[in-house]
C-alpha beads as a LAMMPS data file, in Angstrom:
LAMMPS data file: protein, C-alpha beads

185 atoms
184 bonds

1 atom types
1 bond types

-500.0 500.0 xlo xhi
-500.0 500.0 ylo yhi
-500.0 500.0 zlo zhi

Masses

1 110.0

Atoms # bond

1 1 1 -186.369 -471.297 -400.944
2 1 1 -190.108 -471.979 -400.841
3 1 1 -189.508 -475.346 -398.947
4 1 1 -187.481 -473.533 -396.356
5 1 1 -190.159 -470.937 -395.608
6 1 1 -192.806 -473.658 -395.384
7 1 1 -190.587 -475.776 -393.150
8 1 1 -189.810 -472.897 -390.946
9 1 1 -193.367 -472.036 -390.725
10 1 1 -194.313 -475.604 -389.858
11 1 1 -191.724 -475.691 -387.012
12 1 1 -192.833 -472.302 -385.462
13 1 1 -196.476 -473.412 -385.657
14 1 1 -195.664 -476.766 -383.952
15 1 1 -193.821 -474.877 -381.179
16 1 1 -196.885 -472.645 -380.661
17 1 1 -199.043 -475.841 -380.145
18 1 1 -196.481 -477.305 -377.830
19 1 1 -196.300 -474.179 -375.734
20 1 1 -200.074 -474.210 -375.446
21 1 1 -199.952 -477.913 -374.217
22 1 1 -197.299 -476.700 -371.605
23 1 1 -199.434 -473.772 -370.446
24 1 1 -202.435 -475.867 -370.197
25 1 1 -200.667 -478.409 -368.043
26 1 1 -200.509 -475.679 -365.427
27 1 1 -204.238 -475.255 -365.259
28 1 1 -205.217 -477.880 -362.816
29 1 1 -208.071 -480.241 -362.785
30 1 1 -209.436 -482.035 -359.699
31 1 1 -206.661 -484.496 -359.758
32 1 1 -203.170 -483.968 -358.389
33 1 1 -200.080 -483.906 -360.648
34 1 1 -196.601 -482.908 -359.818
35 1 1 -196.277 -480.555 -362.713
36 1 1 -198.428 -477.983 -360.951
37 1 1 -195.434 -477.015 -358.657
38 1 1 -193.058 -476.803 -361.653
39 1 1 -193.463 -472.991 -361.796
40 1 1 -193.601 -472.213 -358.161
41 1 1 -190.441 -470.519 -357.129
42 1 1 -189.024 -470.576 -353.569
43 1 1 -186.404 -468.325 -352.137
44 1 1 -183.429 -470.708 -351.863
45 1 1 -180.660 -468.718 -350.096
46 1 1 -181.471 -465.613 -352.177
47 1 1 -182.016 -467.222 -355.426
48 1 1 -185.572 -467.888 -356.668
49 1 1 -185.659 -471.729 -357.485
50 1 1 -188.402 -473.993 -358.628
51 1 1 -189.866 -476.371 -356.063
52 1 1 -188.652 -479.526 -357.930
53 1 1 -185.148 -478.330 -357.733
54 1 1 -185.233 -478.080 -353.820
55 1 1 -187.062 -481.045 -352.919
56 1 1 -188.568 -484.358 -354.062
57 1 1 -192.092 -483.730 -355.510
58 1 1 -194.253 -487.030 -355.506
59 1 1 -197.910 -488.040 -355.442
60 1 1 -199.254 -489.537 -352.275
61 1 1 -202.594 -490.398 -353.700
62 1 1 -204.808 -489.014 -356.554
63 1 1 -205.676 -485.819 -354.609
64 1 1 -202.336 -485.101 -352.557
65 1 1 -198.904 -484.031 -353.636
66 1 1 -195.967 -484.530 -351.125
67 1 1 -192.815 -482.250 -351.220
68 1 1 -189.836 -483.706 -349.339
69 1 1 -187.178 -480.878 -349.284
70 1 1 -183.668 -481.937 -349.540
71 1 1 -182.470 -479.214 -347.019
72 1 1 -184.720 -479.821 -343.939
73 1 1 -184.637 -475.856 -343.179
74 1 1 -186.400 -475.075 -346.498
75 1 1 -189.667 -476.663 -345.382
76 1 1 -191.350 -473.466 -344.131
77 1 1 -190.118 -471.501 -347.288
78 1 1 -191.413 -474.080 -349.614
79 1 1 -194.803 -474.157 -347.706
80 1 1 -194.958 -470.350 -347.994
81 1 1 -194.103 -470.310 -351.681
82 1 1 -196.808 -472.787 -352.470
83 1 1 -199.302 -470.914 -350.464
84 1 1 -198.460 -467.524 -352.167
85 1 1 -198.348 -469.026 -355.636
86 1 1 -202.033 -468.102 -356.100
87 1 1 -202.900 -471.754 -357.118
88 1 1 -205.660 -472.059 -354.635
89 1 1 -203.504 -474.674 -352.595
90 1 1 -203.092 -474.886 -348.839
91 1 1 -199.920 -476.945 -347.862
92 1 1 -199.518 -478.409 -344.474
93 1 1 -196.229 -479.726 -342.877
94 1 1 -196.175 -483.305 -341.474
95 1 1 -192.556 -483.806 -340.125
96 1 1 -190.139 -483.426 -342.985
97 1 1 -192.764 -483.721 -345.672
98 1 1 -195.183 -480.944 -346.887
99 1 1 -198.406 -482.448 -347.930
100 1 1 -200.441 -480.338 -350.628
101 1 1 -203.982 -481.580 -350.744
102 1 1 -205.936 -480.643 -353.962
103 1 1 -209.306 -479.119 -353.067
104 1 1 -212.374 -480.201 -355.067
105 1 1 -213.275 -477.868 -357.937
106 1 1 -216.658 -476.008 -357.616
107 1 1 -218.894 -475.761 -360.745
108 1 1 -218.172 -471.797 -360.770
109 1 1 -214.259 -472.593 -360.525
110 1 1 -214.450 -475.021 -363.467
111 1 1 -216.222 -472.289 -365.620
112 1 1 -213.525 -469.849 -364.611
113 1 1 -210.768 -472.321 -365.508
114 1 1 -212.455 -472.941 -368.928
115 1 1 -212.249 -469.262 -369.572
116 1 1 -208.572 -469.152 -368.831
117 1 1 -208.108 -472.296 -371.183
118 1 1 -209.948 -470.585 -373.985
119 1 1 -207.851 -467.434 -373.492
120 1 1 -204.629 -469.483 -373.727
121 1 1 -205.996 -471.219 -376.965
122 1 1 -206.862 -467.994 -378.422
123 1 1 -203.328 -466.796 -377.827
124 1 1 -201.945 -469.872 -379.440
125 1 1 -204.274 -469.375 -382.406
126 1 1 -202.875 -465.757 -382.794
127 1 1 -199.325 -467.100 -382.639
128 1 1 -199.980 -469.499 -385.452
129 1 1 -201.681 -466.748 -387.557
130 1 1 -198.730 -464.460 -387.055
131 1 1 -196.419 -467.263 -388.394
132 1 1 -198.614 -467.428 -391.341
133 1 1 -198.435 -463.695 -391.983
134 1 1 -194.631 -463.788 -391.638
135 1 1 -194.357 -466.728 -394.118
136 1 1 -196.712 -464.996 -396.784
137 1 1 -194.729 -461.858 -396.316
138 1 1 -191.558 -463.734 -396.970
139 1 1 -193.075 -465.513 -400.096
140 1 1 -194.081 -462.104 -401.388
141 1 1 -190.521 -460.801 -400.998
142 1 1 -189.270 -463.803 -402.935
143 1 1 -191.616 -462.960 -405.695
144 1 1 -190.659 -459.321 -405.665
145 1 1 -186.991 -460.263 -406.004
146 1 1 -188.009 -462.524 -408.976
147 1 1 -186.722 -465.563 -407.086
148 1 1 -189.929 -467.504 -407.626
149 1 1 -192.693 -467.475 -410.168
150 1 1 -196.239 -466.115 -409.374
151 1 1 -197.686 -469.547 -409.671
152 1 1 -195.259 -470.981 -407.227
153 1 1 -195.716 -468.222 -404.917
154 1 1 -199.605 -468.663 -405.050
155 1 1 -199.310 -472.400 -404.533
156 1 1 -196.928 -471.904 -401.521
157 1 1 -199.330 -469.464 -399.971
158 1 1 -202.048 -472.016 -400.470
159 1 1 -199.909 -474.617 -398.525
160 1 1 -199.062 -472.194 -395.841
161 1 1 -202.891 -471.529 -395.350
162 1 1 -203.568 -475.460 -395.225
163 1 1 -200.734 -475.677 -392.606
164 1 1 -202.351 -472.889 -390.668
165 1 1 -205.716 -474.620 -390.800
166 1 1 -204.212 -477.896 -389.696
167 1 1 -202.524 -476.261 -386.698
168 1 1 -205.791 -474.324 -385.824
169 1 1 -207.667 -477.557 -385.832
170 1 1 -205.138 -479.141 -383.567
171 1 1 -205.224 -476.190 -381.046
172 1 1 -209.201 -476.757 -380.953
173 1 1 -208.755 -480.546 -380.210
174 1 1 -206.280 -479.638 -377.390
175 1 1 -208.788 -477.091 -376.040
176 1 1 -211.665 -479.543 -376.200
177 1 1 -209.703 -482.284 -374.453
178 1 1 -208.619 -479.835 -371.539
179 1 1 -212.272 -478.620 -371.352
180 1 1 -213.643 -482.239 -371.049
181 1 1 -210.963 -482.953 -368.578
182 1 1 -212.045 -479.899 -366.398
183 1 1 -215.625 -480.666 -366.505
184 1 1 -215.172 -484.431 -365.566
185 1 1 -215.941 -484.853 -361.912

Bonds

1 1 1 2
2 1 2 3
3 1 3 4
4 1 4 5
5 1 5 6
6 1 6 7
7 1 7 8
8 1 8 9
9 1 9 10
10 1 10 11
11 1 11 12
12 1 12 13
13 1 13 14
14 1 14 15
15 1 15 16
16 1 16 17
17 1 17 18
18 1 18 19
19 1 19 20
20 1 20 21
21 1 21 22
22 1 22 23
23 1 23 24
24 1 24 25
25 1 25 26
26 1 26 27
27 1 27 28
28 1 28 29
29 1 29 30
30 1 30 31
31 1 31 32
32 1 32 33
33 1 33 34
34 1 34 35
35 1 35 36
36 1 36 37
37 1 37 38
38 1 38 39
39 1 39 40
40 1 40 41
41 1 41 42
42 1 42 43
43 1 43 44
44 1 44 45
45 1 45 46
46 1 46 47
47 1 47 48
48 1 48 49
49 1 49 50
50 1 50 51
51 1 51 52
52 1 52 53
53 1 53 54
54 1 54 55
55 1 55 56
56 1 56 57
57 1 57 58
58 1 58 59
59 1 59 60
60 1 60 61
61 1 61 62
62 1 62 63
63 1 63 64
64 1 64 65
65 1 65 66
66 1 66 67
67 1 67 68
68 1 68 69
69 1 69 70
70 1 70 71
71 1 71 72
72 1 72 73
73 1 73 74
74 1 74 75
75 1 75 76
76 1 76 77
77 1 77 78
78 1 78 79
79 1 79 80
80 1 80 81
81 1 81 82
82 1 82 83
83 1 83 84
84 1 84 85
85 1 85 86
86 1 86 87
87 1 87 88
88 1 88 89
89 1 89 90
90 1 90 91
91 1 91 92
92 1 92 93
93 1 93 94
94 1 94 95
95 1 95 96
96 1 96 97
97 1 97 98
98 1 98 99
99 1 99 100
100 1 100 101
101 1 101 102
102 1 102 103
103 1 103 104
104 1 104 105
105 1 105 106
106 1 106 107
107 1 107 108
108 1 108 109
109 1 109 110
110 1 110 111
111 1 111 112
112 1 112 113
113 1 113 114
114 1 114 115
115 1 115 116
116 1 116 117
117 1 117 118
118 1 118 119
119 1 119 120
120 1 120 121
121 1 121 122
122 1 122 123
123 1 123 124
124 1 124 125
125 1 125 126
126 1 126 127
127 1 127 128
128 1 128 129
129 1 129 130
130 1 130 131
131 1 131 132
132 1 132 133
133 1 133 134
134 1 134 135
135 1 135 136
136 1 136 137
137 1 137 138
138 1 138 139
139 1 139 140
140 1 140 141
141 1 141 142
142 1 142 143
143 1 143 144
144 1 144 145
145 1 145 146
146 1 146 147
147 1 147 148
148 1 148 149
149 1 149 150
150 1 150 151
151 1 151 152
152 1 152 153
153 1 153 154
154 1 154 155
155 1 155 156
156 1 156 157
157 1 157 158
158 1 158 159
159 1 159 160
160 1 160 161
161 1 161 162
162 1 162 163
163 1 163 164
164 1 164 165
165 1 165 166
166 1 166 167
167 1 167 168
168 1 168 169
169 1 169 170
170 1 170 171
171 1 171 172
172 1 172 173
173 1 173 174
174 1 174 175
175 1 175 176
176 1 176 177
177 1 177 178
178 1 178 179
179 1 179 180
180 1 180 181
181 1 181 182
182 1 182 183
183 1 183 184
184 1 184 185
């Protein structure tokens, strides 16, 4: 029973860190990457659809993304969706292809993005701590029902705390890496 509680806590904490990594992938650096457009939705015949599902998203060079819509009529709609997505991008149509140049980041914009990164990191830490709280609560219930001894419950709480510390440290490493990535010119 204790092993199940620890395993569940480990899985949930791991998912929190993975969710943080996915969220930080959306925060752009000076380089272009196709994942920036994954969460931009375009109105595809009345249905909001992510850009990668209505066209081919590729990199032209280190600072330019190209979107080639599969349906040629979708070009203006994709262009409008990217512009309206509040990513600070200004796409332009060149024939059938939409070019999305990545503007250079100013020092002030980099600092703002670092604040966003730290806010995301704090949210992930809160999620990990909530998992710890739930696991410890579950352990106390097992003790109350006399399914485990007090010593086993105390050791399990210590193990859950060590697990929490490990994942908090991992979150800090992810945040430091992203911050270094943002500050690199």
